C-alpha positions as CSV (number, residue, x, y, z in Angstrom):
1,M,76.5,154.8,125.9
2,V,74.9,158.0,126.4
3,T,76.9,161.1,127.5
4,T,75.6,164.2,129.0
5,P,76.4,167.1,126.6
6,P,78.9,169.6,128.3
7,V,77.4,172.8,129.3
8,I,78.6,175.6,127.0
9,T,79.5,178.1,129.6
10,H,81.1,180.8,127.6
11,P,82.2,181.7,124.1
12,V,85.6,180.6,122.9
13,D,87.9,183.5,122.4
14,L,88.9,183.2,118.8
15,T,90.7,185.4,116.3
16,D,89.2,186.2,113.1
17,N,91.5,183.9,111.4
18,A,90.7,180.9,113.8
19,R,87.1,181.5,112.9
20,T,87.8,181.5,109.2
21,V,89.7,178.2,109.5
22,L,87.0,176.6,111.6
23,E,84.4,177.6,109.2
24,R,86.2,176.6,106.2
25,R,87.5,173.2,107.3
26,Y,85.9,172.1,110.6
27,L,82.5,172.8,111.4
28,L,79.8,170.7,110.3
29,R,77.6,171.5,107.3
30,G,74.1,170.7,106.1
31,D,73.1,169.1,103.1
32,D,72.9,172.3,101.5
33,G,76.7,172.9,102.3
34,A,75.7,175.9,104.7
35,V,77.8,175.9,108.3
36,V,75.2,174.1,111.0
37,E,77.7,174.4,113.8
38,T,79.3,176.9,116.1
39,P,82.8,176.6,117.5
40,E,81.3,176.1,120.9
41,E,79.1,173.4,119.6
42,M,82.0,171.7,117.8
43,L,84.1,171.5,120.9
44,A,80.9,170.1,122.8
45,R,80.5,167.4,120.3
46,V,84.3,166.5,120.5
47,A,84.1,166.4,124.4
48,E,81.1,164.4,124.4
49,S,82.2,161.7,122.0
50,I,85.6,161.5,123.4
51,A,84.2,161.0,127.1
52,S,81.6,158.4,125.9
53,V,84.2,155.8,126.7
54,E,84.3,156.4,130.4
55,A,82.7,153.6,132.6
56,T,79.8,155.2,134.3
57,P,77.4,157.9,133.3
58,G,78.9,160.0,136.3
59,L,82.4,159.8,134.9
60,R,81.2,160.4,131.1
61,A,79.4,163.6,132.1
62,Q,82.3,164.7,134.4
63,W,85.0,164.2,131.8
64,A,82.6,165.5,129.0
65,Q,82.6,168.9,130.8
66,R,86.2,168.7,131.8
67,F,87.2,168.1,128.3
68,Y,85.2,170.8,126.8
69,D,86.5,173.4,129.4
70,E,90.0,172.7,128.5
71,M,89.5,172.8,124.8
72,A,87.3,175.9,125.1
73,A,89.9,177.8,127.1
74,L,92.4,176.8,124.0
75,R,94.7,175.4,126.5
76,F,94.7,171.9,124.8
77,L,93.4,170.7,121.3
78,P,93.6,167.4,119.9
79,N,94.8,166.7,116.1
80,S,92.7,167.8,113.4
81,P,91.0,164.5,112.3
82,T,89.6,164.3,116.1
83,L,87.9,167.8,115.9
84,M,86.6,167.2,112.5
85,N,85.2,163.6,113.0
86,A,84.5,163.0,116.7
87,G,80.8,162.3,117.1
88,T,79.9,162.1,113.5
89,D,80.2,158.5,112.9
90,R,82.6,159.2,109.8
91,G,86.3,159.3,109.2
92,T,89.1,158.5,111.7
93,L,90.2,160.3,114.9
94,A,93.8,159.5,114.4
95,A,96.2,161.6,112.0
96,C,99.0,159.2,111.3
97,F,99.3,155.6,110.0
98,V,102.4,153.6,108.6
99,L,101.4,150.7,106.3
100,P,103.8,147.8,105.3
101,I,104.8,146.9,101.7
102,D,106.2,143.4,101.0
103,D,107.9,142.4,98.0
104,S,105.0,140.9,95.9
105,L,102.3,142.4,93.5
106,D,99.7,141.5,96.1
107,S,101.4,143.4,98.8
108,I,101.8,146.4,96.8
109,M,98.4,146.5,95.5
110,S,96.7,145.5,98.8
111,T,98.8,148.4,100.4
112,A,97.7,151.0,97.7
113,Q,94.0,149.9,98.7
114,A,94.7,150.3,102.3
115,A,96.3,153.6,101.8
116,A,93.2,154.8,99.8
117,M,91.0,153.6,102.6
118,V,93.2,155.4,105.3
119,Q,93.1,158.5,103.4
120,K,89.5,158.5,102.7
121,W,89.1,158.4,106.4
122,G,91.3,161.4,106.7
123,G,94.5,160.0,107.9
124,G,98.2,160.5,106.4
125,T,100.3,157.4,105.4
126,G,104.0,156.7,105.6
127,F,105.5,153.5,103.8
128,D,109.1,152.1,103.9
129,F,109.9,150.8,100.5
130,S,113.2,149.0,101.4
131,S,111.8,145.6,101.2
132,L,111.2,145.9,97.5
133,R,113.8,144.6,95.1
134,A,115.9,147.0,93.0
135,E,114.7,148.1,89.7
136,G,115.7,145.4,86.8
137,E,116.1,142.7,89.5
138,P,114.8,139.4,88.1
139,I,111.4,138.0,89.2
140,A,111.4,134.4,88.8
141,T,107.6,133.8,88.8
142,T,107.1,135.9,85.7
143,H,110.4,135.8,84.1
144,G,110.0,139.8,84.2
145,A,112.2,142.5,86.0
146,A,111.0,144.4,89.2
147,C,109.9,147.9,88.5
148,G,111.7,149.1,91.6
149,P,110.7,151.2,94.8
150,V,110.6,154.5,92.8
151,S,107.9,153.3,90.4
152,V,105.8,152.0,93.5
153,L,106.1,155.3,95.0
154,R,104.7,156.9,92.0
155,H,101.9,154.7,91.7
156,Y,101.1,155.6,95.4
157,D,101.3,159.0,94.7
158,D,98.7,158.7,91.8
159,V,96.2,156.7,94.2
160,S,96.7,159.6,96.6
161,R,95.8,162.1,93.9
162,L,92.5,160.2,93.6
163,V,91.5,160.5,97.2
164,T,90.9,163.9,99.0
165,Q,91.7,163.2,103.0
166,G,88.3,162.8,104.7
167,G,86.9,165.2,102.0
168,K,88.9,167.9,103.8
169,R,92.4,168.3,102.4
170,D,94.9,166.6,100.1
171,G,96.5,163.2,100.7
172,A,100.0,163.3,102.5
173,N,102.4,160.7,102.6
174,M,105.9,159.9,103.6
175,G,108.2,157.8,101.7
176,I,111.3,156.1,103.2
177,L,114.2,154.0,101.6
178,R,117.1,152.5,103.5
179,I,120.4,154.3,102.6
180,D,122.0,150.8,101.6
181,H,119.4,149.9,99.0
182,P,120.7,149.8,95.3
183,D,118.1,152.2,94.2
184,V,119.1,154.9,96.7
185,R,120.3,157.6,94.0
186,H,116.9,157.1,92.0
187,F,115.1,157.5,95.3
188,I,117.0,161.0,96.1
189,H,115.9,162.4,92.9
190,A,112.6,161.0,92.7
191,K,110.9,164.6,92.9
192,D,113.4,166.4,90.8
193,D,111.1,166.7,87.8
194,G,108.6,168.7,89.9
195,V,105.9,166.4,88.5
196,S,106.4,162.7,90.2
197,A,105.7,162.0,93.7
198,Q,104.3,165.5,94.7
199,R,102.2,164.2,97.3
200,F,105.2,162.5,99.2
201,N,107.8,163.8,101.4
202,L,110.9,161.7,101.2
203,S,113.2,160.6,103.7
204,L,116.4,158.4,103.9
205,A,116.5,155.7,106.6
206,V,120.2,156.6,107.8
207,T,122.4,154.0,109.9
208,D,125.0,154.9,112.4
209,A,127.4,153.0,110.2
210,F,126.7,155.0,107.2
211,I,127.2,158.3,109.4
212,K,130.7,156.7,110.6
213,A,131.5,155.8,107.0
214,A,130.6,159.4,105.6
215,T,132.7,161.1,108.1
216,T,135.8,158.7,108.0
217,G,136.2,158.2,104.3
218,G,134.6,154.8,104.1
219,S,132.2,153.1,101.6
220,I,128.9,151.3,102.3
221,D,127.4,148.4,100.3
222,L,124.5,148.5,98.3
223,V,122.2,145.3,99.0
224,D,119.2,144.3,97.3
225,P,116.7,143.1,99.8
226,H,116.5,139.6,97.9
227,A,120.2,139.2,97.1
228,E,122.8,137.3,98.9
229,A,125.6,139.4,98.0
230,A,126.1,143.4,97.8
231,R,124.9,144.6,94.1
232,A,127.3,147.4,94.6
233,S,129.2,149.7,97.0
234,A,129.2,153.6,97.3
235,D,131.5,156.1,98.8
236,A,129.5,157.4,101.7
237,E,130.8,160.7,101.9
238,T,130.0,161.3,98.2
239,L,126.3,159.9,98.7
240,L,126.0,162.2,101.6
241,D,127.0,165.2,99.5
242,E,124.5,164.1,96.9
243,I,121.7,164.1,99.3
244,A,122.7,167.2,100.9
245,Q,122.8,168.8,97.3
246,S,119.1,167.6,96.6
247,A,118.0,168.8,100.0
248,W,119.5,172.2,99.1
249,R,117.8,172.4,96.0
250,T,114.4,171.1,96.6
251,G,114.0,170.4,100.4
252,D,113.9,166.6,99.8
253,P,115.0,164.1,100.9
254,G,115.2,164.6,104.8
255,M,116.9,162.0,107.0
256,V,115.4,159.3,109.5
257,F,118.2,158.1,111.9
258,L,117.1,154.6,111.9
259,D,119.1,153.2,115.0
260,T,118.4,156.4,117.1
261,V,114.8,155.6,116.5
262,N,114.9,151.8,117.4
263,R,117.1,152.5,120.4
264,S,114.0,154.0,122.0
265,N,111.2,151.5,120.4
266,P,109.0,150.7,123.3
267,T,108.2,147.1,121.8
268,P,111.3,145.7,119.7
269,A,109.8,142.1,120.5
270,L,107.1,143.1,117.9
271,G,109.7,144.3,115.3
272,A,111.7,147.1,114.3
273,I,110.4,150.5,113.3
274,E,111.0,151.4,109.7
275,A,108.7,154.2,108.8
276,T,107.1,157.3,109.8
277,N,104.1,159.6,109.3
278,P,104.0,162.3,106.7
279,C,105.9,164.8,108.8
280,G,108.3,162.5,110.4
281,E,107.5,163.1,114.1
282,V,105.8,159.5,114.7
283,P,107.9,156.5,114.0
284,L,105.4,153.7,114.0
285,L,105.5,149.7,113.6
286,P,103.5,148.4,110.5
287,W,99.7,149.1,110.6
288,E,100.1,151.5,113.6
289,A,98.5,154.7,114.1
290,C,98.8,157.5,116.6
291,T,96.5,160.1,117.8
292,L,98.2,163.3,118.7
293,G,97.4,166.6,120.7
294,S,99.1,169.7,121.9
295,V,99.2,172.0,124.9
296,H,99.2,175.6,124.4
297,V,102.2,176.4,126.7
298,A,101.9,180.1,126.4
299,R,98.5,180.0,128.0
300,F,100.1,179.1,131.3
301,W,102.4,182.1,131.6
302,D,101.4,184.3,134.6
303,A,102.5,187.8,133.7
304,D,101.7,189.1,137.0
305,A,104.2,186.7,138.7
306,G,106.6,186.5,135.8
307,A,106.6,182.8,135.9
308,L,105.1,179.7,134.4
309,D,102.0,178.4,136.3
310,W,103.6,174.7,136.5
311,A,100.6,173.3,138.6
312,A,98.2,174.4,136.0
313,L,100.2,173.0,133.2
314,D,100.4,169.6,135.2
315,E,96.6,169.4,135.4
316,T,96.1,170.2,131.8
317,V,98.7,167.6,130.8
318,T,97.2,164.9,133.1
319,L,93.8,165.5,131.4
320,A,95.0,165.6,128.0
321,V,96.8,162.1,128.5
322,R,93.2,160.8,129.5
323,F,91.5,162.6,126.5
324,L,93.9,161.0,123.9
325,D,93.8,157.5,125.6
326,N,89.9,157.7,125.3
327,V,90.3,158.8,121.4
328,I,91.9,155.2,120.9
329,D,88.5,153.6,122.0
330,A,86.1,156.4,120.6
331,G,87.1,156.3,117.2
332,G,87.1,153.5,114.4
333,Y,89.8,152.4,112.0
334,P,89.5,151.7,108.3
335,L,91.1,148.3,108.6
336,P,91.1,145.4,111.2
337,E,94.9,145.1,111.1
338,I,95.1,148.8,112.0
339,T,92.5,148.5,114.9
340,D,94.4,145.5,116.3
341,A,97.9,147.3,116.2
342,V,96.7,150.6,117.6
343,R,94.7,149.0,120.5
344,G,97.5,146.6,121.2
345,N,100.1,149.3,121.9
346,R,97.5,152.4,122.8
347,K,100.4,154.9,121.5
348,I,99.6,158.6,122.0
349,G,101.6,161.7,121.6
350,L,101.0,164.8,123.5
351,G,103.1,167.8,122.5
352,V,103.2,171.5,122.7
353,M,102.4,174.6,120.5
354,G,103.0,178.3,121.1
355,F,106.5,177.7,122.3
356,H,107.7,180.7,120.8
357,D,104.8,182.8,122.1
358,L,106.0,181.5,125.7
359,L,109.7,182.6,125.2
360,I,108.3,186.0,124.0
361,A,106.1,186.6,127.1
362,A,109.1,185.4,129.4
363,G,111.4,187.9,127.3
364,I,114.0,184.9,126.2
365,P,115.4,185.0,122.7
366,Y,114.6,181.7,120.7
367,D,118.4,181.7,119.8
368,S,119.8,181.8,123.2
369,D,120.9,179.4,126.0
370,E,118.4,180.3,128.2
371,A,115.8,179.4,125.6
372,L,117.5,175.8,125.3
373,D,117.5,175.4,129.3
374,F,113.7,176.5,129.2
375,A,113.0,174.0,126.6
376,E,114.6,171.2,128.7
377,E,112.9,172.1,131.8
378,L,109.4,172.6,130.2
379,M,109.4,169.3,128.1
380,G,110.7,167.5,130.9
381,R,108.1,168.3,133.2
382,I,105.5,167.5,130.6
383,A,107.1,164.1,130.0
384,R,107.3,163.3,133.6
385,T,103.8,164.5,134.2
386,A,102.4,162.6,131.1
387,D,104.3,159.4,132.1
388,A,102.6,159.6,135.9
389,A,99.3,160.2,134.2
390,S,99.5,157.2,131.9
391,A,100.7,155.0,134.8
392,A,97.6,156.2,136.9
393,L,95.6,155.2,133.9
394,G,97.3,151.9,133.7
395,E,96.2,151.2,137.5
396,E,92.6,152.5,136.7
397,K,91.9,150.9,133.3
398,G,94.6,148.4,132.6
399,V,98.1,148.4,130.8
400,F,98.3,148.2,127.1
401,P,98.0,144.7,125.8
402,N,101.2,144.4,124.7
403,W,102.9,145.7,127.9
404,E,104.5,142.4,129.0
405,H,106.3,142.3,125.5
406,S,107.4,145.6,125.9
407,I,110.5,147.4,127.4
408,Y,108.4,148.2,130.4
409,G,107.1,144.7,131.3
410,D,108.1,143.1,134.4
411,D,110.4,140.5,132.8
412,N,112.0,143.1,130.4
413,G,112.4,146.4,132.2
414,T,111.0,148.8,134.7
415,G,107.7,147.2,135.5
416,V,106.0,150.5,135.2
417,R,102.3,149.8,134.4
418,Y,101.8,152.4,131.4
419,R,98.4,152.6,129.7
420,N,100.4,153.8,126.6
421,A,103.4,152.6,125.1
422,T,104.4,156.1,124.2
423,R,102.9,159.2,125.7
424,T,104.8,162.5,123.9
425,C,105.6,163.8,120.5
426,I,106.0,167.1,119.1
427,A,103.8,167.7,116.2
428,P,103.9,170.5,113.8
429,T,100.2,171.8,114.8
430,G,99.6,173.4,111.7
431,T,95.8,174.5,111.6
432,I,95.2,173.7,115.4
433,A,97.8,176.4,116.1
434,I,95.7,178.9,114.0
435,I,92.6,177.9,116.0
436,A,94.5,178.3,119.3
437,G,96.0,181.5,118.5
438,A,99.6,180.0,118.8
439,S,102.9,179.8,117.2
440,S,103.2,176.5,115.4
441,G,104.6,173.6,117.7
442,I,108.2,174.5,118.7
443,E,108.9,176.4,115.7
444,P,110.0,180.1,115.9
445,L,107.6,182.5,114.2
446,Y,107.7,182.2,110.3
447,S,106.7,186.0,110.0
448,L,105.6,189.0,112.2
449,A,103.0,189.7,109.8
450,H,101.1,188.6,106.8
451,T,98.8,189.9,104.3
452,R,95.0,188.6,104.2
453,R,92.8,188.9,101.1
454,M,89.3,189.6,102.2
455,Q,86.4,188.0,100.0
456,D,85.9,191.3,98.4
457,G,89.5,191.5,97.3
458,T,90.5,193.9,100.0
459,L,94.1,193.4,101.3
460,L,94.6,193.8,105.1
461,D,97.9,193.7,106.9
462,E,97.7,191.4,110.1
463,V,100.5,191.4,112.6
464,S,101.6,189.4,115.6
465,E,99.8,191.1,118.6
466,A,102.7,190.6,120.9
467,F,105.1,192.4,118.2
468,A,102.6,195.1,118.0
469,E,102.1,195.8,121.7
470,A,105.9,195.7,121.9
471,A,106.2,198.0,119.1
472,R,103.6,200.5,120.3
473,A,105.3,200.3,123.9
474,G,108.6,201.2,122.5
475,G,107.3,204.0,120.4
476,F,108.6,202.3,116.9
477,H,105.3,201.2,115.6
478,S,104.7,202.4,112.2
479,P,102.6,201.5,108.9
480,E,105.8,201.6,107.0
481,L,107.4,198.8,109.2
482,I,104.3,196.9,109.4
483,A,103.8,196.7,105.4
484,E,107.6,195.7,105.2
485,L,106.9,192.8,107.6
486,A,103.6,191.9,105.9
487,A,105.6,191.7,102.7
488,G,108.1,188.9,104.1
489,A,110.6,191.2,105.6
490,G,112.2,190.4,109.0
491,L,113.6,192.9,111.9
492,A,117.2,192.7,110.8
493,G,118.3,196.0,109.5
494,Q,115.3,197.8,111.0
495,E,117.5,200.4,113.0
496,A,114.2,201.9,114.5
497,V,113.7,198.7,116.5
498,P,115.9,198.0,119.6
499,E,118.3,195.4,119.3
500,R,116.6,193.4,122.3
501,V,113.2,193.4,120.4
502,R,114.9,192.4,117.2
503,R,116.4,189.4,119.1
504,L,113.3,188.5,121.1
505,F,111.1,188.6,117.8
506,A,113.7,187.0,115.3
507,T,111.9,184.8,112.9
508,A,112.5,181.4,111.3
509,H,115.0,182.5,108.9
510,E,116.8,184.9,111.1
511,I,117.9,182.2,113.3
512,G,121.1,180.1,112.7
513,W,120.8,176.4,111.8
514,E,122.9,175.6,115.0
515,R,120.1,176.9,117.2
516,H,117.4,175.1,115.2
517,V,119.2,171.6,115.7
518,A,119.9,172.3,119.2
519,M,116.2,173.2,120.0
520,Q,115.0,170.1,118.3
521,A,117.5,167.9,120.4
522,A,116.4,169.4,123.6
523,F,112.8,168.6,123.2
524,Q,113.8,165.3,121.7
525,R,115.5,164.4,125.0
526,H,112.3,164.4,126.6
527,T,110.0,163.0,123.9
528,D,109.0,159.3,123.4
529,L,108.2,159.6,119.7
530,A,109.9,162.1,117.5
531,V,110.1,165.9,117.1
532,S,108.4,167.9,114.0
533,K,110.9,170.6,113.3
534,T,112.2,172.4,110.3
535,V,115.9,173.8,110.2
536,N,115.1,176.8,108.1
537,L,118.2,178.2,106.3
538,P,118.6,181.4,104.4
539,H,118.6,181.5,100.6
540,S,122.3,182.0,100.8
541,A,123.0,178.8,102.6
542,T,125.0,176.2,100.9
543,P,125.1,172.3,100.4
544,E,127.9,172.1,102.9
545,D,125.4,174.1,105.3
546,V,122.8,171.2,104.8
547,R,125.5,168.5,105.2
548,A,126.4,170.0,108.4
549,V,122.9,170.2,109.6
550,F,122.5,166.3,108.9
551,L,125.6,165.4,110.8
552,R,124.7,167.6,113.9
553,A,121.3,166.4,114.1
554,H,122.5,163.0,114.4
555,E,125.2,163.8,116.7
556,L,122.7,165.5,119.1
557,G,120.3,162.4,119.1
558,C,117.6,163.7,116.9
559,K,115.6,160.9,115.3
560,G,115.3,162.8,112.1
561,V,116.0,166.1,110.5
562,T,114.5,168.1,107.7
563,V,115.9,171.3,106.1
564,Y,114.3,174.0,104.2
565,R,116.4,176.8,102.3
566,D,114.4,179.8,101.8
567,G,113.0,179.7,98.3
568,S,114.8,176.5,97.1
569,R,111.3,175.1,96.0
570,T,110.5,178.4,94.0
571,Q,113.7,178.6,91.9
572,Q,113.9,178.7,88.1
573,V,116.3,179.7,85.3
574,L,114.5,182.9,84.4
575,A,114.5,185.9,86.7
576,A,111.4,187.7,87.7
577,G,109.9,189.7,84.7
578,E,111.3,187.5,82.2
579,R,109.0,185.4,79.9
580,A,109.0,181.8,79.0
581,P,111.2,181.2,75.7
582,S,108.9,180.6,72.8
583,A,108.6,177.2,71.2
584,A,110.1,178.9,68.0
585,A,113.3,179.9,69.5
586,G,114.9,176.6,69.3
587,A,114.6,173.0,70.7
588,A,111.5,172.2,72.9
589,A,112.8,172.5,76.6
590,R,110.3,172.0,79.1
591,R,109.9,174.7,81.7
592,R,109.2,173.1,84.9
593,L,107.1,174.6,87.5
594,P,108.7,174.8,91.2
595,D,107.3,172.4,93.8
596,E,105.3,175.3,95.4
597,R,104.1,177.7,93.3
598,P,101.5,180.6,93.5
599,A,98.1,180.0,91.9
600,V,94.8,181.7,91.3
601,T,91.5,179.9,91.5
602,H,88.7,181.3,89.7
603,K,85.0,180.1,90.4
604,F,82.7,180.1,87.2
605,R,79.4,179.3,85.9
606,V,78.5,178.6,82.0
607,G,74.5,178.1,82.1
608,E,73.7,175.7,84.9
609,Q,77.1,174.3,85.2
610,E,79.5,175.4,88.0
611,G,83.1,174.9,88.2
612,Y,86.6,176.1,89.4
613,L,89.6,177.0,87.2
614,T,93.0,177.1,88.9
615,V,96.1,178.5,87.2
616,G,99.6,177.6,88.7
617,L,102.1,180.5,88.0
618,Y,105.7,181.0,87.5
619,N,107.4,183.5,89.5
620,D,107.1,186.0,86.8
621,G,103.3,185.9,86.8
622,S,102.9,183.7,83.7
623,P,100.8,180.6,83.6
624,G,102.5,176.9,83.7
625,E,99.6,174.9,84.3
626,V,95.9,174.8,84.4
627,F,93.4,172.6,86.5
628,V,89.6,172.4,85.8
629,K,87.2,171.0,88.3
630,I,83.5,170.3,87.3
631,S,81.1,169.5,89.8
632,K,79.7,166.7,87.9
633,E,82.9,164.3,88.7
634,G,82.9,161.4,86.1
635,S,81.0,163.1,83.5
636,T,82.0,163.4,80.0
637,V,82.2,167.3,80.3
638,S,84.4,166.7,83.4
639,G,86.7,164.2,81.7
640,L,86.8,166.6,78.5
641,T,88.0,169.7,80.5
642,D,90.4,167.5,82.5
643,A,92.0,166.4,79.2
644,I,92.0,169.7,78.0
645,A,93.6,171.3,80.9
646,V,96.5,168.7,81.1
647,L,97.0,169.3,77.3
648,T,97.1,173.0,78.0
649,S,99.6,172.7,81.0
650,I,102.0,170.6,78.8
651,A,101.8,173.1,76.1
652,L,102.4,176.1,78.3
653,Q,105.5,174.5,80.0
654,Y,107.1,173.7,76.4
655,G,106.5,177.3,75.5
656,V,103.3,177.5,73.5
657,P,101.9,181.0,73.7
658,L,98.7,181.1,75.5
659,D,97.4,183.3,72.8
660,K,97.9,180.6,70.3
661,L,95.9,178.1,72.1
662,A,93.2,180.6,72.7
663,E,92.7,181.3,69.1
664,K,92.2,177.7,68.5
665,L,89.7,176.8,71.4
666,E,87.7,180.1,71.9
667,R,84.3,179.9,70.2
668,T,83.9,176.2,70.4
669,H,80.4,175.2,70.7
670,F,78.9,172.5,72.7
671,E,76.6,172.2,75.6
672,P,76.6,173.3,78.3
673,A,76.4,176.9,77.0
674,G,74.8,179.9,78.2
675,P,75.0,182.8,80.3
676,T,78.0,183.3,83.0
677,A,78.3,185.3,86.2
678,N,81.3,187.1,84.7
679,E,80.5,190.6,83.1
680,D,83.6,190.5,81.1
681,I,82.5,187.3,79.6
682,P,78.6,187.4,79.6
683,F,77.9,184.4,77.4
684,A,79.9,181.4,76.6
685,T,79.3,178.9,73.7
686,S,80.9,176.2,75.8
687,I,83.2,175.8,79.1
688,V,86.1,175.4,76.9
689,D,85.2,178.8,75.3
690,Y,84.8,180.4,78.8
691,I,88.1,178.9,80.1
692,F,90.3,180.1,77.2
693,R,88.5,183.7,77.0
694,W,89.0,184.0,80.7
695,L,92.8,182.7,80.5
696,R,93.5,185.2,77.5
697,L,91.8,187.8,79.3
698,H,94.2,187.5,82.4
699,F,97.4,186.0,81.0
700,G,97.4,186.6,77.3
701,D,100.0,188.9,75.9
702,E,98.1,192.0,76.5
703,A,97.3,191.2,80.1
704,L,101.2,190.3,81.0
705,D,102.1,193.6,79.2
706,A,99.8,195.2,81.7
707,I,101.3,193.3,84.4
708,D,104.8,194.6,83.5
709,A,103.9,198.2,84.0
710,P,105.9,199.9,86.4
711,D,103.1,200.6,88.8
712,R,101.7,197.3,88.7
713,A,100.9,195.3,92.2
714,P,103.1,192.3,92.8
715,V,102.0,189.2,91.5
716,V,103.3,187.2,94.6
717,T,104.5,188.0,98.1
718,A,108.1,188.5,98.9
719,S,108.3,184.7,99.7
720,G,107.3,183.8,96.3
721,L,104.5,181.3,97.7
722,V,100.7,182.5,98.2
723,C,97.8,180.6,99.4
724,P,95.7,179.0,96.6
725,D,92.5,179.6,98.4
726,C,92.9,183.3,99.8
727,G,96.1,184.6,98.4
728,A,97.9,185.5,101.8
729,Q,101.6,184.7,102.2
730,L,102.3,180.7,102.9
731,G,104.6,179.7,105.7
732,Y,106.7,176.7,105.5
733,A,107.0,174.4,108.6
734,E,108.0,170.7,108.6
735,R,107.5,170.0,105.1
736,C,104.1,171.7,105.2
737,L,102.9,174.9,103.6
738,L,100.4,176.6,105.7
739,C,98.5,179.7,105.4
740,R,97.7,181.4,108.6
741,S,95.2,183.4,107.1
742,C,92.6,180.7,106.1
743,G,94.0,177.3,107.1
744,Y,95.0,175.9,103.7
745,T,97.7,173.5,104.3
746,K,99.9,171.3,102.0
747,C,102.3,168.7,102.9
748,G,104.6,166.9,100.4
């Protein structure tokens, strides 16, 4: 079907950061790697592709133009895979997939292959491991013993490591296990070593019965899925405390409230929902996928009227529902089982971004009762409008094929002829929020400013425009204040800033956990799927606070909850400035790197061979891991350098001084060798020679002594997390690290 391309009527009003993100991750490139598409052309490509499934040429032209205009105005954007892949005949347009696992080797391996295909196409994957028998359980066919869910989890993590999502980003996964599985404690601690399952987020599927037992002093049976009787029992309160301790320490696991999820399952006749997508906001049946999009709600604030333009919001929501429904037919899927499941239920998830921006424009503090009331009103209106739009599409194009077997069918429920089994979902929005110039999802601002590293190494402080305007208007704008904010500070204690401004611009870690949970619940009450929201806690929070978050989220009807205590993933035994103990100091204890760590990436050339050297750092600036990526994947040189990088990483973590390693490996001679692009190392006798000379130059004893000088620049930002691509401070939202400067993202 040929669609008339939409008319590009005006340039898209993008921030510098938005353009950087688009150029790095979204715009099409030619065979030479150069960008061959403008942002406007990208949106036109997407609009034309999504409108191509309309019934007539006239409708295709009409909707292509309307879709373009809405996206170009940054009032609505679909999820990243749609922006990246629509109209290209490659990849998927959906972001979220759930894949089933049965307790057999055939199923385990076929699901691993399916996951690889989904991630190759650009999707994230969720798995429920609860059907797998516990570690050590007998296998009758082989007379062996089962490896257990955690071993399979780690195998899937290895698969994910081999696949980059659509060539754009690292694989992301969600691993879920029922709270009553015998391996639950092993699962809780599956990521504790800082090495295993790092491409996974972990959540426990928690039942109402467990919560009741944990709060009343009861116990639960731990039942193997293939056993007739319980294998053991566990004191529920003790188990909840162990979960809270782990989440306090590392951020994992979160919780999925299984009974709450299934009470709103639109198709219970097709089975129970047991898993979610990587960020937890999309509970799905096996093989299902869901396409997501978000409305930038702050764009609908009428400053002159001092009110939201509800009519304009209704119009955008109605258009967005049609857009997302079209995505289901416009895109392909990596496996036929996924195609059948997706088109059988036609689930879509429309959500919001820029909610905190909207509150700021309206003068409403995020942590106020007024904000909760506004959230209820806003999402209630969006939900009703989306429902009406889907019902209208049901009359125009037909209901979803499984409608008669759903809670809406004439024989089962309301009889409303929805086109889509679900309509609404609150996603984290990540990079599309950067493109739209919006705050992420329903999250409060993570920071009011950040430091951006330019390509020439220049550091620029970038500040929230809304705060900058308020500061200038209030007469308290100063370079010193902006610098403190860019270093990670909030407004608390800034006496020059009026109290009402401090409260209006309170950032994520300045808002109490009770308000985080209450806001999530307010949106959940009007959302078909689930809500992506991180309950941010200060570093001083206790495991008891985490436990309280879990219980309150369940009490208020949330479908799941994630906590993140500030700095919890960057803790280590040594304080800043201390060095790793030498191997000669005693027993060789491995010094693990935190889950999220600052890193430095260096592009190099030796002769005609190019590559990238990435060094992961401890908080004191010393190196703890080395990665080398050579352009000739699969070559002998690539394999050799990869092996050396692994051995070097292990040696560094066990305390072997870098200078000792460099002494042995510098001056090794083999091809490729030759001149380099580095004036400090003009010629290298091999890639290994170059790597270790560069490492010694930057991280050897002399280099670290220089870094320890009093006048040195800080190695990392105040948060302890910096972007490996550009060096800016990373934010943390719904289990994803996000750079608002260049768009780098990492989930899991």
